[in-house]
DSSP file (Angstrom, degrees, kcal/mol; ACC not computed):
  #  RESIDUE AA STRUCTURE BP1 BP2  ACC     N-H-->O    O-->H-N    N-H-->O    O-->H-N    TCO  KAPPA ALPHA  PHI   PSI    X-CA   Y-CA   Z-CA
    1    1 A M     >        0   0    0      0, 0.0     4,-1.9     0, 0.0     5,-0.1   0.000 360.0 360.0 360.0 -41.7  122.4  102.5   39.4
    2    2 A I  H  >  +     0   0    0      1,-0.2     4,-2.4     2,-0.2     5,-0.2   0.900 360.0  51.9 -63.8 -40.7  125.8  101.3   38.1
    3    3 A E  H  > S+     0   0    0      1,-0.2     4,-2.3     2,-0.2     6,-0.3   0.902 109.0  50.4 -63.5 -40.6  124.1   98.6   36.0
    4    4 A A  H  >>S+     0   0    0      1,-0.2     4,-1.1     2,-0.2     5,-0.7   0.865 110.6  50.4 -63.9 -37.3  121.9  101.2   34.4
    5    5 A L  H  <5S+     0   0    0     -4,-1.9    -2,-0.2     2,-0.2    -1,-0.2   0.936 114.5  41.8 -64.8 -47.5  124.9  103.4   33.7
    6    6 A H  H  <5S+     0   0    0     -4,-2.4    -2,-0.2     1,-0.2    -1,-0.2   0.819 122.1  38.8 -74.9 -30.3  126.9  100.6   32.0
    7    7 A T  H  <5S-     0   0    0     -4,-2.3    -1,-0.2    -5,-0.2    -2,-0.2   0.569  97.7-134.8 -95.7  -7.8  124.0   99.1   30.0
    8    8 A N  T  <5 +     0   0    0     -4,-1.1     2,-0.2    -5,-0.2    -3,-0.2   0.815  47.4 160.9  57.1  33.4  122.4  102.5   29.2
    9    9 A K      < -     0   0    0     -5,-0.7    19,-0.4    -6,-0.3    -1,-0.2  -0.595  44.5-106.7 -83.2 148.1  119.0  101.1   30.1
   10   10 A Q        -     0   0    0     -2,-0.2    52,-1.9    17,-0.1     2,-0.3  -0.484  42.5-169.7 -74.6 142.6  116.1  103.4   30.9
   11   11 A V  E     -AB  26  61A   0     15,-3.0    15,-2.4    50,-0.2     2,-0.6  -0.892  29.1-125.6-130.9 158.5  115.1  103.6   34.5
   12   12 A Y  E     -AB  25  60A   0     48,-3.4    48,-2.3    -2,-0.3     2,-0.5  -0.946  33.8-162.3 -95.8 122.7  112.4  105.0   36.8
   13   13 A L  E     -AB  24  59A   0     11,-3.2    11,-2.5    -2,-0.6     2,-0.5  -0.942   6.7-167.0-113.2 124.2  114.2  107.2   39.4
   14   14 A T  E     +AB  23  58A   0     44,-2.8    43,-3.1    -2,-0.5    44,-1.8  -0.946  22.2 151.7-111.7 130.2  112.4  108.1   42.6
   15   15 A Y  E     -AB  22  56A   0      7,-2.5     7,-3.2    -2,-0.5     2,-0.4  -0.957  43.7-101.2-152.1 164.3  114.0  110.9   44.8
   16   16 A Y  E     +A   21   0A   0     39,-2.4     2,-0.3    -2,-0.3     5,-0.2  -0.768  35.7 171.1 -90.0 134.8  113.3  113.6   47.3
   17   17 A K  E >  S-A   20   0A   0      3,-2.5     3,-1.7    -2,-0.4    -2,-0.0  -0.911  71.0 -19.8-145.6 119.3  113.1  117.2   46.1
   18   18 A K  T 3  S-     0   0    0     -2,-0.3     3,-0.1     1,-0.3    -2,-0.0   0.885 128.4 -49.7  52.6  43.0  112.0  120.1   48.3
   19   19 A G  T 3  S+     0   0    0      1,-0.2     2,-0.3     0, 0.0    -1,-0.3   0.480 117.3 110.5  79.8   2.6  110.2  117.7   50.6
   20   20 A Q  E <   -A   17   0A   0     -3,-1.7    -3,-2.5     2,-0.0     2,-0.6  -0.841  67.5-127.7-113.4 149.8  108.3  115.9   47.8
   21   21 A C  E     -A   16   0A   0     -2,-0.3     2,-0.4    -5,-0.2    -5,-0.2  -0.853  34.1-174.4 -94.1 117.3  108.8  112.4   46.5
   22   22 A I  E     -A   15   0A   0     -7,-3.2    -7,-2.5    -2,-0.6     2,-0.5  -0.928  13.9-162.5-120.2 137.4  109.2  112.6   42.7
   23   23 A T  E     +A   14   0A   0     -2,-0.4     2,-0.3    -9,-0.2    -9,-0.2  -0.979  16.6 172.5-118.8 128.3  109.5  109.7   40.1
   24   24 A E  E     -A   13   0A   0    -11,-2.5   -11,-3.2    -2,-0.5     2,-0.4  -0.931  26.3-130.6-132.2 157.0  110.9  110.4   36.6
   25   25 A K  E     +A   12   0A   0     -2,-0.3    18,-3.3   -13,-0.2    19,-0.4  -0.891  55.1  88.3-108.5 136.1  111.8  108.2   33.7
   26   26 A G  E     -AC  11  42A   0    -15,-2.4   -15,-3.0    -2,-0.4     2,-0.3  -0.941  65.6 -59.4 173.5-151.5  115.2  108.6   32.0
   27   27 A F  E     - C   0  41A   0     14,-2.0    14,-3.2    -2,-0.3     2,-0.6  -0.944  31.9-124.6-130.1 145.4  118.8  107.5   31.9
   28   28 A I  E     + C   0  40A   0    -19,-0.4    12,-0.2    -2,-0.3   -20,-0.1  -0.813  27.6 179.9 -84.3 122.5  121.8  107.6   34.3
   29   29 A Q  E     -     0   0A   0     10,-3.1     2,-0.3    -2,-0.6    11,-0.2   0.840  60.5  -5.5 -93.6 -38.5  124.6  109.5   32.6
   30   30 A S  E     - C   0  39A   0      9,-1.2     9,-2.5     2,-0.0     2,-0.4  -0.994  52.5-151.6-155.9 155.6  127.3  109.4   35.2
   31   31 A V  E     - C   0  38A   0     -2,-0.3     2,-0.6     7,-0.2     7,-0.2  -0.998   3.1-170.5-132.6 128.3  128.0  108.4   38.8
   32   32 A D  E  >> + C   0  37A   0      5,-3.4     5,-2.2    -2,-0.4     4,-0.7  -0.855   7.7 177.5-117.6  91.7  130.5  110.0   41.1
   33   33 A S  T  45S+     0   0    0     -2,-0.6     3,-0.2     1,-0.2    -1,-0.1   0.831  79.8  53.9 -68.3 -31.3  130.7  107.8   44.1
   34   34 A L  T  45S+     0   0    0      1,-0.2    -1,-0.2    -3,-0.1    -2,-0.0   0.887 115.4  38.6 -69.4 -38.6  133.4  109.8   45.8
   35   35 A G  T  45S-     0   0    0      2,-0.2    -1,-0.2    -3,-0.1    -2,-0.2   0.438 107.5-125.4 -89.8  -1.5  131.4  113.0   45.5
   36   36 A N  T  <5S+     0   0    0     -4,-0.7    17,-2.5    -3,-0.2    18,-0.4   0.855  70.6 120.4  59.2  37.0  128.1  111.3   46.3
   37   37 A L  E   < -CD  32  52A   0     -5,-2.2    -5,-3.4    15,-0.3     2,-0.3  -0.900  39.3-176.8-130.3 157.8  126.6  112.7   43.1
   38   38 A F  E     -CD  31  51A   0     13,-2.2    13,-2.8    -2,-0.3     2,-0.5  -0.980  21.9-129.6-147.6 158.3  125.1  111.3   39.9
   39   39 A V  E     -CD  30  50A   0     -9,-2.5   -10,-3.1    -2,-0.3    -9,-1.2  -0.952  22.5-171.8-114.3 127.5  123.7  112.8   36.6
   40   40 A F  E     -CD  28  49A   0      9,-2.5     9,-2.8    -2,-0.5     2,-0.7  -0.957  14.0-147.6-119.2 130.3  120.2  111.8   35.4
   41   41 A I  E     -CD  27  48A   0    -14,-3.2   -14,-2.0    -2,-0.4     7,-0.2  -0.898  20.2-135.3-102.1 115.1  118.8  112.7   32.0
   42   42 A D  E  >  -C   26   0A   0      5,-1.9     4,-1.6    -2,-0.7   -16,-0.3  -0.457   4.5-141.7 -68.8 134.3  115.0  113.1   32.2
   43   43 A E  T  4 S+     0   0    0    -18,-3.3   -17,-0.1    -2,-0.2    -1,-0.1   0.873  95.6  47.1 -65.9 -39.1  113.2  111.5   29.3
   44   44 A V  T  4 S+     0   0    0    -19,-0.4    -1,-0.1     1,-0.2   -18,-0.1   0.977 128.9  18.1 -72.2 -57.1  110.6  114.2   28.9
   45   45 A S  T  4 S-     0   0    0      2,-0.1    -2,-0.2     1,-0.0    -1,-0.2   0.592  89.4-138.2 -93.2 -11.4  112.7  117.4   29.0
   46   46 A E     <  +     0   0    0     -4,-1.6     2,-0.3     1,-0.2    -3,-0.1   0.760  51.9 148.4  56.5  28.7  116.0  115.7   28.2
   47   47 A L        -     0   0    0     -5,-0.1    -5,-1.9     1,-0.0     2,-0.5  -0.675  51.6-118.0 -90.1 146.7  117.6  118.0   30.7
   48   48 A K  E     -D   41   0A   0     -2,-0.3     2,-0.5    -7,-0.2    -7,-0.2  -0.730  28.3-164.7 -82.8 128.9  120.6  116.9   32.8
   49   49 A N  E     -D   40   0A   0     -9,-2.8    -9,-2.5    -2,-0.5     2,-0.6  -0.963   7.0-155.3-118.2 117.8  119.9  116.8   36.5
   50   50 A K  E     +D   39   0A   0     -2,-0.5     2,-0.3   -11,-0.2   -11,-0.2  -0.817  26.6 171.9 -90.1 124.9  122.8  116.6   38.9
   51   51 A M  E     -D   38   0A   0    -13,-2.8   -13,-2.2    -2,-0.6     2,-0.3  -0.918  34.8-112.0-134.0 157.4  121.6  115.0   42.2
   52   52 A R  E >   -D   37   0A   0     -2,-0.3     3,-1.6   -15,-0.2     4,-0.4  -0.682  24.3-130.7 -83.7 141.1  123.1  113.8   45.5
   53   53 A S  G >  S+     0   0    0    -17,-2.5     3,-1.3    -2,-0.3   -16,-0.1   0.811 106.5  67.3 -60.6 -28.9  122.9  110.1   46.0
   54   54 A S  G 3  S+     0   0    0    -18,-0.4    -1,-0.3     1,-0.3   -17,-0.1   0.716  95.3  56.3 -66.4 -21.1  121.4  110.8   49.5
   55   55 A E  G <  S+     0   0    0     -3,-1.6   -39,-2.4   -40,-0.1    -1,-0.3   0.641  86.5 105.0 -81.5 -15.2  118.3  112.2   47.8
   56   56 A L  E <   +B   15   0A   0     -3,-1.3   -41,-0.3    -4,-0.4     3,-0.1  -0.468  37.9 170.1 -75.1 131.9  117.7  108.9   45.9
   57   57 A I  E     -     0   0A   0    -43,-3.1     2,-0.3     1,-0.4   -42,-0.2   0.796  64.2  -6.9-101.5 -48.5  114.9  106.6   47.1
   58   58 A D  E     -B   14   0A   0    -44,-1.8   -44,-2.8     2,-0.0     2,-0.4  -0.998  45.8-161.5-155.1 147.0  114.7  104.0   44.4
   59   59 A V  E     +B   13   0A   0     -2,-0.3     2,-0.4   -46,-0.2   -46,-0.2  -0.994  21.3 171.3-130.1 125.0  116.0  103.0   40.9
   60   60 A R  E     -B   12   0A   0    -48,-2.3   -48,-3.4    -2,-0.4     2,-0.2  -0.990  33.8-114.9-135.3 143.8  114.1  100.5   38.8
   61   61 A F  E      B   11   0A   0     -2,-0.4   -50,-0.2   -50,-0.2   -51,-0.0  -0.509 360.0 360.0 -72.1 144.2  114.4   99.4   35.2
   62   62 A T              0   0    0    -52,-1.9    -1,-0.1    -2,-0.2   -51,-0.1   0.464 360.0 360.0 -80.4 360.0  111.5  100.3   32.9
């Protein structure tokens, strides 16, 4: 996740939301390791999504 943030490379992000496993394509905008949070910008809607790192399952480069 840190590499994706510093290189601004697009990633596939897989995470849990309301009991479902969701995969989205986009960019990591920021990471707050102390607060256990990160901000992900979805490629489709271009919305900023603030998520907890504990919800994260996988991050892969596209």
